[in-house]
C-alpha positions as CSV (number, residue, x, y, z in Angstrom):
1,X,-1.3,-12.0,-18.3
2,X,1.6,-13.1,-16.1
3,X,1.6,-13.6,-12.5
4,X,5.0,-13.9,-10.2
5,X,5.3,-15.2,-6.4
6,X,7.7,-12.8,-4.6
7,X,8.7,-14.3,-1.2
8,X,9.1,-12.0,1.9
9,X,7.1,-9.3,0.0
10,X,6.8,-7.1,3.1
11,X,10.7,-6.9,3.0
12,X,13.1,-4.2,2.4
13,X,14.0,-5.1,-1.5
14,X,10.7,-6.7,-2.3
15,X,8.4,-4.1,-1.7
16,X,10.6,-1.8,-4.2
17,X,10.5,-4.9,-6.3
18,X,6.6,-5.0,-6.2
19,X,6.5,-1.4,-7.1
20,X,9.0,-2.1,-10.1
21,X,6.9,-5.0,-11.2
22,X,3.7,-3.1,-11.0
23,X,4.9,0.1,-12.5
24,X,6.3,-1.7,-15.5
25,X,4.5,-4.3,-16.2
26,X,0.3,-5.6,-16.2
27,X,1.4,-8.7,-14.0
28,X,-0.6,-10.1,-10.9
29,X,1.8,-10.2,-7.8
30,X,1.4,-12.5,-5.0
31,X,3.2,-11.5,-2.3
32,X,4.6,-14.5,0.3
33,X,5.1,-13.6,3.7
34,X,5.2,-14.5,7.5
35,X,5.3,-10.6,8.7
36,X,8.0,-11.1,11.3
37,X,11.6,-9.2,11.9
38,X,11.8,-7.9,8.7
39,X,8.5,-7.8,7.1
40,X,6.2,-4.3,7.3
41,X,2.9,-4.4,5.8
42,X,3.1,-0.8,6.3
43,X,5.5,-0.8,3.6
44,X,3.4,-1.8,1.2
45,X,1.1,0.1,1.9
46,X,3.0,3.3,1.0
47,X,3.9,2.4,-2.0
48,X,0.4,1.4,-2.7
49,X,-1.0,5.0,-2.3
50,X,0.8,5.7,-5.4
51,X,-0.8,3.3,-7.7
52,X,-4.6,3.0,-9.3
53,X,-7.3,0.8,-7.5
54,X,-6.7,-1.4,-10.5
55,X,-3.5,-1.7,-10.2
56,X,-3.6,-2.4,-6.5
57,X,-6.5,-4.7,-7.0
58,X,-3.3,-6.9,-8.9
59,X,-1.4,-7.4,-5.9
60,X,-2.4,-10.8,-3.7
61,X,-1.0,-10.8,0.2
62,X,-0.8,-14.8,1.0
63,X,0.4,-15.2,4.8
64,X,2.9,-18.5,5.0
65,X,5.7,-19.4,7.0
66,X,8.1,-21.1,4.7
67,X,9.6,-23.4,7.8
68,X,7.2,-25.4,6.6
69,X,6.2,-26.6,3.6
70,X,3.6,-24.9,1.4
71,X,0.2,-27.2,1.8
72,X,-2.2,-27.8,-0.1
73,X,-4.1,-24.7,0.7
74,X,-1.8,-22.4,0.6
75,X,-0.9,-23.7,-2.9
76,X,-4.2,-22.9,-3.7
77,X,-4.5,-19.4,-2.5
78,X,-1.1,-18.6,-4.0
79,X,-3.0,-20.1,-7.7
80,X,-0.9,-20.5,-11.0
81,X,2.3,-18.4,-11.5
82,X,4.6,-18.2,-13.9
83,X,8.1,-16.4,-12.0
84,X,9.0,-17.1,-8.3
85,X,11.5,-14.0,-7.2
86,X,12.4,-15.8,-3.9
87,X,13.9,-13.0,-1.5
88,X,12.2,-14.1,1.7
89,X,15.4,-14.7,4.1
90,X,17.0,-13.6,7.4
91,X,19.5,-11.1,6.4
92,X,20.8,-9.2,9.7
93,X,24.5,-10.7,10.3
94,X,24.6,-9.9,14.1
95,X,21.1,-12.0,14.4
96,X,22.4,-14.5,13.0
97,X,25.6,-14.8,14.9
98,X,23.4,-14.8,18.0
99,X,20.6,-17.5,16.6
100,X,22.2,-19.1,14.2
101,X,20.0,-21.9,13.2
102,X,17.0,-19.5,13.3
103,X,19.2,-18.6,10.1
104,X,19.5,-22.2,8.9
105,X,15.8,-22.4,9.4
106,X,15.1,-19.4,7.5
107,X,17.5,-19.1,4.9
108,X,18.0,-23.2,4.2
109,X,14.8,-25.1,5.2
110,X,12.5,-22.5,3.8
111,X,14.6,-22.4,0.6
112,X,14.3,-26.3,0.6
113,X,10.7,-25.8,0.8
114,X,9.9,-23.4,-1.9
115,X,12.2,-24.8,-3.9
116,X,9.9,-28.2,-3.7
117,X,6.8,-26.8,-4.3
118,X,8.5,-25.0,-7.6
119,X,9.6,-28.6,-9.3
120,X,5.8,-29.5,-8.9
121,X,4.8,-26.4,-10.8
122,X,3.6,-26.4,-14.7
123,X,4.9,-24.6,-16.8
124,X,7.2,-22.2,-14.5
125,X,9.4,-19.9,-16.7
126,X,11.3,-18.6,-13.7
127,X,12.8,-18.8,-10.3
128,X,15.2,-16.3,-8.9
129,X,16.9,-17.0,-5.8
130,X,18.6,-13.9,-4.4
131,X,21.9,-14.6,-3.2
132,X,24.2,-12.0,-1.4
133,X,28.3,-11.0,-2.4
134,X,28.8,-12.4,1.9
135,X,29.2,-15.5,0.2
136,X,32.0,-15.0,-0.6
137,X,33.9,-13.5,2.2
138,X,36.2,-10.3,2.7
139,X,37.4,-8.9,-0.5
140,X,41.3,-8.6,-0.4
141,X,42.4,-4.8,-2.0
142,X,41.8,-5.1,-5.7
143,X,39.8,-8.0,-6.3
144,X,36.4,-8.0,-7.4
145,X,34.7,-11.6,-7.2
146,X,33.3,-13.1,-10.6
147,X,29.8,-14.9,-10.2
148,X,31.4,-18.4,-9.8
149,X,34.4,-18.0,-7.5
150,X,34.7,-20.0,-4.2
151,X,32.6,-19.5,-1.6
152,X,33.8,-18.0,2.1
153,X,31.6,-17.4,4.3
154,X,32.6,-15.9,7.6
155,X,29.2,-15.9,9.4
156,X,25.8,-17.7,10.0
157,X,24.0,-15.4,7.6
158,X,26.2,-15.7,4.6
159,X,27.1,-19.4,5.5
160,X,23.0,-20.3,5.1
161,X,22.4,-18.0,1.9
162,X,25.6,-20.3,0.5
163,X,23.3,-23.1,1.6
164,X,20.2,-22.1,-0.4
165,X,22.2,-20.7,-3.0
166,X,23.9,-24.7,-3.4
167,X,20.1,-25.9,-3.1
168,X,18.8,-24.2,-5.7
169,X,22.2,-25.3,-8.4
170,X,21.2,-28.6,-7.1
171,X,17.5,-28.1,-7.5
172,X,18.1,-26.7,-11.2
173,X,20.9,-29.9,-12.4
174,X,18.5,-32.5,-10.4
175,X,14.9,-31.1,-11.9
176,X,15.6,-28.5,-14.2
177,X,14.0,-25.9,-12.6
178,X,14.6,-22.8,-14.4
179,X,16.7,-21.5,-12.2
180,X,18.7,-17.4,-11.6
181,X,20.9,-16.7,-9.2
182,X,21.7,-12.9,-8.4
183,X,24.6,-11.8,-6.0
184,X,23.1,-8.7,-4.6
185,X,26.2,-6.0,-3.0
186,X,24.7,-3.7,-0.3
187,X,21.0,-2.5,-0.9
188,X,19.6,0.8,0.6
189,X,16.8,3.0,-0.4
190,X,13.4,4.3,1.6
191,X,11.9,2.2,3.7
192,X,15.0,-0.2,5.3
193,X,15.1,-1.3,8.6
194,X,16.5,1.9,10.7
195,X,19.3,-0.5,12.3
196,X,20.7,-0.9,8.8
197,X,24.1,1.5,8.0
198,X,22.3,4.3,5.7
199,X,19.1,5.0,7.6
200,X,21.5,4.7,11.3
201,X,23.6,7.6,9.7
202,X,20.9,9.8,8.7
203,X,18.7,9.5,12.0
204,X,22.3,9.9,14.0
205,X,23.8,12.4,11.8
206,X,20.6,14.2,12.1
207,X,20.4,14.3,15.9
208,X,24.4,15.3,16.1
209,X,25.4,12.2,17.3
210,X,28.6,10.4,17.0
211,X,28.7,7.8,14.4
212,X,30.7,4.5,14.6
213,X,33.1,3.6,11.5
214,X,34.2,0.3,11.2
215,X,37.8,0.2,9.9
216,X,40.8,-2.1,10.0
217,X,43.4,-2.5,12.9
218,X,45.1,0.9,12.3
219,X,42.1,2.4,12.5
220,X,42.9,4.5,9.3
221,X,41.0,2.0,6.4
222,X,37.5,2.2,6.8
223,X,35.4,-0.8,5.5
224,X,34.1,0.2,2.0
225,X,31.2,-1.8,0.1
226,X,29.7,-1.1,-3.6
227,X,26.3,0.0,-2.6
228,X,23.2,0.0,-5.2
229,X,19.6,1.3,-4.8
230,X,16.9,-1.3,-4.4
231,X,14.8,0.3,-7.2
232,X,18.3,-0.8,-8.9
233,X,18.4,-4.5,-8.0
234,X,14.3,-4.7,-9.3
235,X,15.7,-2.9,-12.5
236,X,17.9,-5.8,-13.2
237,X,15.5,-8.1,-11.9
238,X,13.4,-7.4,-14.3
239,X,15.9,-7.1,-17.2
240,X,16.9,-10.8,-16.2
241,X,13.4,-11.6,-16.5
242,X,13.5,-10.7,-20.1
243,X,16.6,-12.4,-21.4
244,X,14.3,-15.4,-22.7
245,X,17.0,-17.1,-24.8
246,X,19.7,-17.0,-22.0
247,X,22.2,-19.5,-21.9
248,X,25.3,-19.7,-19.6
249,X,28.2,-20.5,-22.3
250,X,30.6,-20.7,-19.3
251,X,32.2,-24.3,-18.3
252,X,32.4,-24.0,-14.5
253,X,32.7,-27.4,-13.2
254,X,29.7,-28.7,-15.3
255,X,27.3,-25.8,-13.4
256,X,24.5,-24.7,-16.0
257,X,22.8,-22.7,-13.1
258,X,23.2,-19.0,-14.9
259,X,24.7,-16.4,-11.7
260,X,24.6,-12.9,-12.1
261,X,26.3,-9.9,-9.9
262,X,23.9,-6.6,-9.2
263,X,26.8,-4.3,-8.4
264,X,26.5,-0.5,-7.3
265,X,28.3,1.7,-10.5
266,X,30.8,3.1,-7.6
267,X,33.0,1.4,-4.6
268,X,32.6,3.5,-1.5
269,X,34.3,3.5,2.1
270,X,31.6,4.2,5.2
271,X,33.7,7.0,6.3
272,X,33.1,8.8,2.8
273,X,29.5,7.6,2.1
274,X,28.6,8.9,6.0
275,X,29.9,12.1,4.5
276,X,27.9,12.5,1.8
277,X,25.3,11.6,4.6
278,X,26.1,14.9,6.2
279,X,27.0,17.0,3.4
280,X,23.2,16.6,2.2
281,X,22.0,17.8,5.4
282,X,24.6,20.3,6.1
283,X,25.6,18.7,9.2
284,X,29.1,18.4,10.6
285,X,30.1,14.5,10.8
286,X,30.7,13.3,14.4
287,X,32.6,10.3,14.2
288,X,34.8,7.4,15.6
289,X,37.1,4.8,14.2
290,X,36.6,1.3,15.6
291,X,38.6,-2.0,14.7
292,X,35.7,-3.9,13.4
293,X,37.8,-7.2,13.8
294,X,36.9,-7.0,17.7
295,X,33.8,-4.5,17.9
296,X,32.3,-7.1,14.8
297,X,33.5,-10.3,14.7
298,X,31.5,-12.9,11.9
299,X,31.7,-9.1,9.9
300,X,34.2,-8.4,7.0
301,X,36.0,-5.4,6.2
302,X,35.4,-5.1,2.5
303,X,33.3,-6.2,0.2
304,X,33.4,-6.2,-3.8
305,X,31.8,-8.0,-6.8
306,X,32.6,-7.5,-10.4
307,X,29.8,-6.3,-12.7
308,X,31.1,-6.6,-15.7
309,X,28.3,-9.8,-16.6
310,X,25.7,-7.9,-16.3
311,X,27.4,-4.7,-18.0
312,X,28.4,-6.6,-20.8
313,X,24.3,-7.8,-21.3
314,X,23.1,-4.3,-21.0
315,X,22.9,-3.8,-17.6
316,X,24.1,-1.2,-14.9
317,X,22.7,1.5,-13.0
318,X,21.9,4.7,-14.5
319,X,22.3,7.2,-11.7
320,X,25.4,8.2,-9.7
321,X,25.1,6.6,-5.7
322,X,25.9,10.6,-4.6
323,X,22.4,11.5,-6.0
324,X,21.0,8.1,-4.5
325,X,22.3,8.9,-1.2
326,X,21.1,12.6,-1.2
327,X,17.6,11.2,-2.4
328,X,17.3,8.9,0.2
329,X,18.3,11.2,2.9
330,X,16.0,13.7,2.1
331,X,13.3,11.1,1.9
332,X,14.0,9.4,4.8
333,X,14.1,12.8,6.7
334,X,10.4,13.9,5.8
335,X,9.4,10.0,6.6
336,X,11.0,10.5,9.9
337,X,8.4,7.3,10.9
338,X,11.3,5.0,9.4
339,X,13.9,5.9,11.5
340,X,11.7,5.7,14.4
341,X,13.3,3.5,16.3
């Protein structure tokens, strides 16, 4: 039986991934988390209600802050692992702008610690580092960034994620650590932190409040993203872990560390997205267009990645964005405690 270590396991994306692993495999799961701003064990409690006691017993929780190295006691608690899925990270752009050094510690130092721990393991099959579309910076109209395009980080969050990514590449090159890197677009789904755009829209539309739509300086072009559901991200990760014979064939300055973009099936601007949420609720959308340059320094109007590589390998999301948005909206309204802030 395989054992997988999921860092940040009580976080938003990670708890969906843990649920997917329980459903689709017989693996044992070690959830490593320090339970801070992003981590919430209630997420795991919620998903565990859907599984048998036997399945729930496959999940072990280990408390540790990766700002510190994994010492022998923590390593003994973790035990043998075959896969490491490194999702633990600071991910709130606004907070990174206010407290940049926190993000250096969480996204660079912590990544260094988990990589250093990983290189000492025997027979580790895969280390997956979760990076972000934001390392590439804003995407001009018509541009979809590929896996090996240049970085252009515009805020401390994206810069520190790029730093962690480069460490992962270096450990693959220096120590032959079996690293995969993924870039995910904006991820949404059930139990997302209520400060994020989609749960915030669900709540404000329900309460007949005005939604802020960040746009260009003319206040006519809304920001846009390729949103992807956390369950699709989880499915993509398990798909990648099954690619036992994958070899990177490109020559990117002799880079051999495989990278993969996990992308939603369609691009949508945030005004149309908010309208989808309003339509699901049968509500009128009240909104205000705000110039993102002045309102959100350090943020970018458009992010865009190419999903061509994963599609050629045989993976892409199977459900439309509108279906997913309607599903998440209805679920959130039925589980209001997740937007209680």
